Structures are given as C-alpha cells and as structure tokens.
C-alpha positions in Angstrom: 14.3 -5.3 28.5 11.6 -7.6 30.2 11.3 -11.2 30.1 8.3 -12.3 27.9 6.9 -15.8 27.4 8.2 -18.0 25.3 4.7 -19.3 23.9 2.9 -17.3 21.3 -0.6 -15.7 22.0 -2.4 -14.8 18.8 -5.3 -13.5 20.6 -3.4 -11.2 22.4 -1.1 -9.9 19.5 -2.3 -7.0 17.3 0.4 -5.8 14.9 -0.6 -2.1 15.0 0.2 -2.5 18.9 4.1 -3.7 18.3 6.9 -1.1 18.6 7.8 -1.3 15.0 4.3 -0.5 13.5 3.8 1.8 16.9 6.0 4.2 18.7 8.9 3.4 16.1 7.1 3.4 12.5 8.7 6.6 11.6 12.3 4.5 11.8 10.8 1.7 9.2 12.8 3.1 6.3 16.0 2.7 8.3 15.1 -1.0 9.0 13.8 -1.9 5.4 14.8 0.4 2.9 12.7 1.1 -0.4 15.8 0.4 -2.5 15.9 -3.1 -1.1 12.3 -3.8 -3.0 13.1 -2.9 -6.8 13.7 -6.6 -7.6 10.5 -8.2 -6.1 8.4 -5.1 -7.2 9.4 -5.7 -10.9 8.4 -9.1 -10.6 4.8 -8.4 -8.9 4.4 -6.0 -11.8 5.1 -8.8 -14.2 2.9 -11.3 -12.5 -0.1 -8.6 -12.5 0.3 -8.3 -16.5 0.6 -11.9 -16.8 -2.0 -13.3 -15.0 -4.9 -10.9 -14.9 -7.9 -11.5 -17.2 -8.4 -7.7 -17.6 -5.7 -5.1 -18.2 -4.8 -3.9 -14.7 -4.8 -0.4 -14.2 -6.0 0.2 -10.3 -4.7 -1.8 -7.7 -5.6 -1.9 -3.9 -3.0 -2.9 -1.6 -3.9 -3.9 1.8 -1.5 -3.9 4.6 1.0 -1.7 2.5 3.1 -0.8 5.5 5.8 1.7 4.7 5.0 1.8 1.0 8.1 0.5 -0.2 6.6 -1.9 -3.0 4.2 1.0 -4.0 7.1 3.1 -4.6 7.9 1.3 -7.6 4.5 -0.2 -8.6 3.0 3.5 -8.6 4.8 4.1 -11.8 2.6 1.4 -13.5 -0.6 1.3 -11.8 -2.9 3.9 -9.9 -2.7 2.6 -6.4 -4.7 2.8 -3.1 -2.8 1.9 0.0 -4.5 0.6 3.1 -2.7 -0.3 6.3 -4.0 -0.5 10.1 -1.0 1.4 11.4 -1.3 5.2 11.1 2.3 5.6 11.6 3.1 3.3 8.9 0.8 5.1 6.8 2.7 8.4 7.6 6.1 6.9 6.5 4.3 5.9 3.1 3.1 9.3 2.5 6.4 10.7 2.9 7.6 8.1 0.1 4.4 8.1 -1.9 2.7 11.5 -1.7 0.8 10.9 -4.9 -1.1 7.7 -3.8 -4.3 7.6 -2.0 -3.7 6.3 1.9 -6.3 5.0 4.0 -6.4 3.6 7.3 -8.1 0.1 7.8 -8.0 -3.6 8.9 -7.6 -5.9 5.9 -10.1 -8.3 7.6 -12.9 -5.7 7.8 -12.1 -2.7 5.6 -14.9 -2.1 3.0 -14.3 0.9 0.5 -17.4 0.0 -1.6 -15.3 0.5 -4.6 -13.8 -2.3 -7.3 -10.1 -2.6 -8.3 -8.3 -4.4 -11.2 -6.2 -6.2 -8.9 -5.7 -6.5 -4.9 -2.3 -7.1 -3.5 -1.5 -8.1 0.0 2.5 -8.4 0.5 3.8 -10.2 3.9 1.3 -8.2 6.0 -0.8 -11.2 5.0 1.5 -13.0 7.5 -0.4 -11.4 10.3 -3.4 -13.5 9.9 -2.7 -16.2 12.8 -6.0 -18.3 12.5 -7.9 -19.7 9.6 -10.7 -17.5 10.2 -8.7 -14.2 10.0 -6.9 -15.6 6.8 -10.3 -16.3 5.1 -11.6 -12.8 6.1 -8.7 -11.1 4.6 -9.4 -13.2 1.3 -13.0 -12.3 1.4 -11.9 -8.5 1.8 -9.7 -9.1 -1.3 -12.5 -10.5 -3.1 -15.2 -7.9 -2.6 -12.9 -5.2 -3.8 -11.6 -7.2 -6.8 -13.3 -6.6 -10.3 -14.8 -9.7 -12.1 -11.6 -10.9 -14.4 -9.1 -9.5 -11.9 -6.8 -10.9 -10.1 -5.3 -10.9 -6.4 -1.7 -11.7 -5.4 -0.9 -13.0 -1.9 2.7 -13.1 -0.8 3.4 -15.0 2.3 6.9 -15.4 3.5 6.1 -19.0 3.9 3.8 -22.1 4.0 3.8 -24.8 6.5 5.6 -27.1 4.1 8.4 -25.0 3.6 8.9 -22.9 7.0 12.5 -22.9 8.1 13.8 -21.2 11.2 15.7 -18.1 10.2 18.0 -15.3 11.3 18.6 -12.1 9.6 20.1 -8.9 10.3 20.4 -5.4 8.7 19.8 -1.7 9.1 20.6 1.6 7.7 22.2 4.9 8.5 19.8 8.1 8.2 20.9 11.8 8.5 20.4 12.2 12.2 19.8 8.4 13.4 20.6 5.0 12.5 19.2 1.5 13.1 20.3 -2.2 13.2 18.2 -5.0 13.9 18.5 -8.9 14.6 15.4 -10.8 13.6 15.0 -14.5 14.7 11.8 -16.3 13.5 11.1 -19.6 14.7 8.1 -22.2 15.7 7.6 -23.1 19.0 4.7 -25.3 18.3 4.5 -27.2 15.0 0.9 -28.4 15.7 -0.6 -24.8 15.8 -0.8 -22.2 13.2 1.4 -19.9 14.5 5.1 -18.6 14.8 7.4 -16.2 16.5 9.5 -13.2 15.2 11.7 -11.7 17.8 13.4 -8.2 16.9 16.0 -6.7 18.7 16.7 -3.2 17.4 19.7 -0.9 18.4 18.7 2.5 17.8 21.1 5.5 17.6 19.9 9.2 17.7 22.6 12.0 17.2 26.1 11.3 18.1 25.9 9.2 21.2 22.4 8.2 22.3 22.2 4.6 21.7 19.5 2.2 23.2 18.0 -1.4 22.8 14.5 -2.5 22.1 12.9 -5.9 22.0 9.7 -6.5 20.0 7.8 -9.6 19.6 5.6 -10.3 16.3 3.2 -13.5 16.2 2.7 -14.7 12.5 0.6 -17.3 10.8 1.8 -20.5 9.3 -0.6 -22.5 7.3 -0.6 -25.6 4.7 -0.4 -25.1 1.0 -3.7 -26.9 0.9 -5.2 -24.7 3.3 -4.3 -21.5 1.3 -6.0 -23.0 -1.8 -8.8 -24.3 -0.1 -9.8 -20.9 1.7 -9.1 -19.1 -1.8 -11.6 -21.5 -3.6 -14.2 -21.4 -1.0 -14.0 -17.7 -1.1 -14.8 -17.6 -5.1 -11.5 -17.4 -6.3 -9.6 -19.7 -9.0 -6.4 -20.0 -7.6 -3.0 -21.3 -8.4 0.8 -21.1 -7.1 3.5 -19.0 -8.9 7.1 -19.3 -7.5 9.5 -16.3 -7.3 13.2 -16.0 -7.5 13.2 -16.2 -3.5 11.7 -19.5 -3.7 8.3 -18.3 -2.1 5.1 -19.7 -3.1 3.0 -16.8 -4.2 -0.7 -17.3 -4.6 -2.5 -15.8 -7.5 -6.2 -15.7 -7.4 -8.4 -14.7 -10.3 -12.1 -13.6 -9.7 -14.0 -15.3 -12.4 -15.6 -12.9 -15.1 -18.9 -14.3 -14.6 -19.4 -13.7 -11.0 -21.3 -10.4 -9.6 -19.4 -8.1 -7.4 
C-alpha cells in the first residue's frame, strides 16, 4: 500500500472517488449488511411519526448509499433515494427495486418536488466545511413540505467525538470481506477528522488482497448545527438515540412558502 499524508485535505477528498463508494461499491453489503440496520431504522420510523407536523408519507433520502435504512423504511413510506455514487445506487437497486433511485449531490441536487420529510443518515458526515453543511441543509429545506421535517443523523458532534476503532465484515456466496476502521482527529482546531479503512477482500477460495481507503469527515459543534438549521429556516431540536448519538430534528414551519 502506498504511503499517504497524515493530514486531511477536505478540498481534495470527494466521497464518490473513494474505493468504498467507487470500485468496491458492489462489496458494500459485505461490509455493512442490511440486517444490522433494523434497530435504528425502527427508531427513525418512530421519530418521523412523532415529530412531523403532517402525516409523513413521502420521504426523500439524501446520501442513501447502499439502501440499508431504506430496506426497512420502504415498508412505511414512499421513498426517493438520492446518492452521489452510481455504484452505491446500483447496490441499493438490488436491495430496493421498488424505490425510486436518482444520482445527485446533496449540496446541489434540485428535484423540483416536495416531500413530507427529508432524511440524511451518516452521509451528512461528508460535509467537511460549514458552507457544505449549510448547502446540504438548504437542499433539504427546498425539498421539504411546509409542516414536514428533516432528520439529520451525524455520527457525532464536536463535543462528543472520540477516536474509535471498529472491525467487521461478512461472507457472501463467492466472496467475503473483513475491515478495520480507525477514526481519529489529527487537528482539533479544524472541522475535519479522518477515517482510515483497511479492507481484506477474498474472491473464490484463495484470491485474497488488502486495500487501504481514506475518508475525510466533518466534525462540527452542536451550536453550529443548530445555528445553521435556524438560518436556513428550520425549527430544530435534538433527539438522542440508543447509541447516544445526537440527531437533529428540524421542522419546516407551516406558514412558510416552499
């Protein structure tokens, strides 16, 4: 594996150019299996029902990835799934063939349609600057119906970020994957952190190789999340889930125009 700089360069990193969302997108469900999402998807379902001011029927998911959350939420809502990576959309189409899939960047996509709710799971972590985070929130706002809600699910805020190491993976019918994930923050004075992934991939009985993949993610203060949501036009609040994550529920006021 080649040596890479230890300092993140958010301007040079684009999620769709990573190995995970590019050349290895078809391996996604061996890294992150749909069955691992049932508990949190059930929680998200209840959040939509509890906090929306209108009965939610249609949901736009931005940064929908391989469609793991959608595989559960589609039983309750009509979903439109948007992701920047065509490879991840292809993986999701296999899992969720009845859902609408569209390619787009959460910072800029405009579908010229309104939805009862907008959902952004941990893909929101790829917003590495305050400007990008606000642009994603603006996209959510212009697609959200008045009285509807937006649910943002970052892995962390600045106040509760900790360095972590995780591992896992699954076996498929003719291939398998194992991974090591190391998340850390080289500079607490900026708004980014680093996730270094090491993948061990196996095809057939004995073809095994190792890949390194670096991802840059955003880390923002709790107050900045709330401030930006208010500036965009939402009425935000925080909901804590069973993983101790702070989720941002943002209501679009009923008296506002689309």
